[in-house]
C-alpha positions in Angstrom: -3.1 28.7 15.8 -2.8 28.4 12.0 -6.3 28.8 10.6 -5.8 27.6 7.0 -4.6 24.1 7.6 -3.3 21.6 5.0 -4.5 18.1 6.0 -3.4 15.0 4.1 -5.3 11.7 3.9 -3.4 8.8 2.3 -4.1 5.1 2.0 -4.6 2.2 -0.4 -7.4 1.7 -2.9 -10.9 1.0 -1.7 -10.2 2.1 1.9 -12.8 4.8 1.9 -10.5 7.8 1.6 -12.8 9.8 -0.7 -15.9 9.5 1.5 -13.9 10.2 4.7 -12.0 13.1 3.1 -15.1 14.7 1.8 -16.8 14.5 5.2 -13.7 15.7 7.0 -13.4 18.7 4.6 -16.9 19.7 5.5 -16.4 19.3 9.2 -13.2 21.3 9.1 -14.4 24.0 6.6 -11.7 23.0 4.1 -11.8 22.3 0.4 -11.6 18.7 -0.6 -8.7 18.0 -3.0 -9.1 14.6 -4.8 -5.6 14.2 -6.2 -6.3 10.7 -7.3 -8.8 12.1 -9.8 -5.9 13.9 -11.5 -4.2 10.6 -12.2 -7.5 9.2 -13.4 -7.7 12.2 -15.7 -4.3 11.4 -17.2 -5.4 7.7 -17.5 -8.5 8.8 -19.3 -6.6 11.0 -21.7 -4.1 8.2 -22.4 -6.9 5.7 -23.1 -8.8 8.0 -25.4 -5.6 8.9 -27.2 -5.0 5.2 -27.9 -1.7 5.1 -26.0 -0.7 1.9 -24.3 -0.1 2.6 -20.6 3.0 0.4 -20.7 4.5 2.7 -23.3 6.3 5.0 -20.9 7.9 7.1 -23.6 4.5 7.8 -25.2 2.8 8.5 -21.9 5.6 10.9 -20.9 5.3 12.7 -24.3 1.5 13.0 -23.7 2.2 14.7 -20.4 4.4 17.4 -22.0 1.2 19.1 -23.3 -1.2 18.1 -20.6 -4.1 20.5 -20.0 -5.6 19.5 -16.7 -7.0 22.2 -14.4 -8.9 22.2 -11.1 -12.0 24.3 -10.5 -13.8 24.9 -7.3 -17.6 24.3 -7.4 -19.9 24.1 -4.4 -16.9 23.3 -2.1 -15.5 20.5 -4.3 -12.9 20.3 -6.9 -13.9 19.6 -10.5 -11.4 18.2 -13.0 -11.2 19.8 -16.4 -9.3 18.6 -19.4 -9.0 21.0 -22.3 -11.6 23.1 -20.5 -14.2 20.2 -20.4 -15.5 18.9 -17.1 -14.5 15.2 -17.0 -15.1 14.6 -13.3 -18.0 12.3 -13.9 -16.1 10.0 -16.3 -13.3 9.1 -14.0 -14.8 6.6 -11.6 -14.7 3.2 -13.4 -12.6 0.2 -12.5 -10.8 0.3 -15.9 -9.7 3.9 -15.3 -8.8 3.1 -11.7 -6.4 0.3 -12.7 -5.0 2.3 -15.6 -4.5 5.3 -13.3 -2.4 3.1 -10.9 -0.3 2.0 -13.9 0.4 5.5 -15.3 1.0 6.9 -11.8 4.2 4.9 -11.6 5.7 6.9 -14.5 7.9 9.7 -13.2 6.9 12.2 -15.9 3.2 11.8 -14.9 3.9 12.6 -11.3 6.2 15.5 -12.2 3.5 17.0 -14.5 0.8 16.8 -11.8 2.8 17.9 -8.8 2.6 21.6 -9.4 -1.1 21.4 -10.1 -1.6 19.8 -6.7 0.5 22.2 -4.8 -1.0 25.2 -6.6 -4.5 24.1 -5.4 -3.3 24.3 -1.7 -1.3 27.5 -1.8 -3.7 29.3 0.5 -4.2 26.3 2.8 -7.7 25.2 4.0 -7.4 21.9 2.1 -8.0 18.2 2.8 -5.8 16.5 0.2 -6.5 12.9 -0.5 -4.2 10.5 -2.3 -1.4 8.1 -1.9 1.7 10.3 -1.5 0.2 13.5 -0.1 2.0 13.3 3.3 5.2 11.9 1.9 5.9 13.8 -1.3 3.3 16.5 -2.3 2.8 18.1 1.1 5.6 16.9 3.4 5.1 19.9 5.6 1.3 19.4 6.0 -0.2 20.4 9.4 -1.8 17.0 10.0 -1.2 13.7 8.1 -3.4 10.6 8.2 -2.9 7.2 6.7 -6.1 5.1 6.5 -6.1 1.3 6.2 -8.6 -1.5 6.3 -8.5 -5.3 5.5 -8.9 -6.3 1.8 -12.4 -7.9 2.2 -13.8 -4.8 3.8 -12.2 -2.5 1.2 -13.7 -4.6 -1.7 -17.1 -4.5 0.0 -17.0 -0.7 0.4 -16.0 -0.3 -3.2 -18.7 -2.7 -4.4 -21.5 -1.0 -2.4 -20.3 2.4 -3.6 -20.6 1.3 -7.3 -24.0 -0.3 -6.7 -25.3 3.0 -5.1 -24.3 4.8 -8.3 -26.1 2.2 -10.4 -22.9 0.8 -11.9 -22.7 -2.9 -12.6 -20.1 -4.5 -10.2 -18.6 -7.9 -9.5 -17.2 -8.3 -6.0 -14.5 -10.8 -6.8 -13.4 -8.6 -9.8 -13.2 -5.6 -7.5 -11.2 -7.5 -4.9 -8.7 -8.7 -7.6 -8.4 -5.2 -8.9 -7.6 -3.8 -5.5 -4.9 -6.5 -5.0 -3.3 -5.4 -8.4 -3.4 -1.7 -7.5 -1.9 -2.4 -4.0 1.0 -4.2 -5.7 1.5 -1.5 -8.2 1.2 1.4 -5.7 3.5 -0.2 -3.1 6.2 -1.5 -5.4 6.6 1.5 -7.8 10.0 3.2 -7.7 8.6 6.7 -7.6 6.6 7.8 -4.6 5.5 4.3 -3.4 2.5 4.0 -1.2 3.6 4.2 2.5 2.7 6.2 5.6 4.6 9.4 6.3 6.8 9.1 9.4 4.6 11.6 11.2 1.3 10.3 9.9 -1.5 9.2 12.3 -2.4 5.7 11.2 -6.0 4.7 11.4 -7.4 1.2 10.9 -11.0 1.7 9.8 -12.0 -2.0 9.2 -14.5 -2.0 12.0 -15.4 1.7 12.1 -18.3 3.6 10.7 -17.4 6.7 8.6 -18.8 9.0 11.3 -16.5 7.4 13.9 -13.5 7.8 11.6 -14.2 11.5 11.0 -14.8 12.1 14.7 -11.4 10.5 15.5 -9.7 12.6 12.8 -11.2 15.8 14.1 -10.0 14.9 17.6 -6.5 14.4 16.3 -6.5 17.7 14.4 -7.7 19.6 17.5 -5.0 18.0 19.6 -2.2 18.7 17.1 -3.1 22.2 16.0 -5.5 23.7 18.5 -7.9 24.4 15.6 -11.4 25.3 16.7 -13.2 22.9 14.5 
C-alpha cells in the first residue's frame, strides 16, 4: 500500500470542490492543495497591475516574472505573492471570473504547473482544481470529478458568500457560473473534463458528509489505504 497518496478533485465552478476537498484532506490526513487559488492569485496580480485579461501578450509577459509561492500553515496552503499572504483577497466573484479568463492563456498554465507539482512531490495531497487529474497529476492514485446541477451550485456559492458576510446576488452568481463553465470547457488548453479514470460523483442531492464518506470508500477500495 502506498501511504502518501495523491488524490485529485476536479469539477466546475460552484460545485463545492473546496469544502469537500478540505474535509477529505482532513479525513485522509493529507494536505489540501487549492490550485484554483493560484489562478486567482495571477488574476489578482493582473488586475492590480492594470493589465486587461484579454491582452494575452501582456498577461504572458506578467507571468515571466511571477512570484507566487505556497506555504503550509495549520494543514492548509497559503498563497503568497512577493512574500505577502494574499489568500484572504482571492475569493470574490470578480476575481473568480477573471481567473477563469486568464487560466485559458497557455503561459499562465505553464507558469503555475511546476508550482503545483512541486507542492505534491512527497505525496499526501488532495489537489483541487479543474485539470488536476487530466494534466497536472495524470498519474494520481485516485481521481474524482464532482458535478451538480446549475441551480444547486449557485445556491451553494450564494450561501458560502453569505456566511462570510459578503454581499451576494443569486442571479448574478448563477450567471457568473454559466460564464465560467463556458470558458472552462471551451478553452483550447486543458479544458474542463473528467479524466478517463476519474470517479464521477453527482452531488446535487448529497450532503457534504455523504460525499466525503463516498470518496473515502472509493479511496479504500482502489488503494487499500487505512483511512
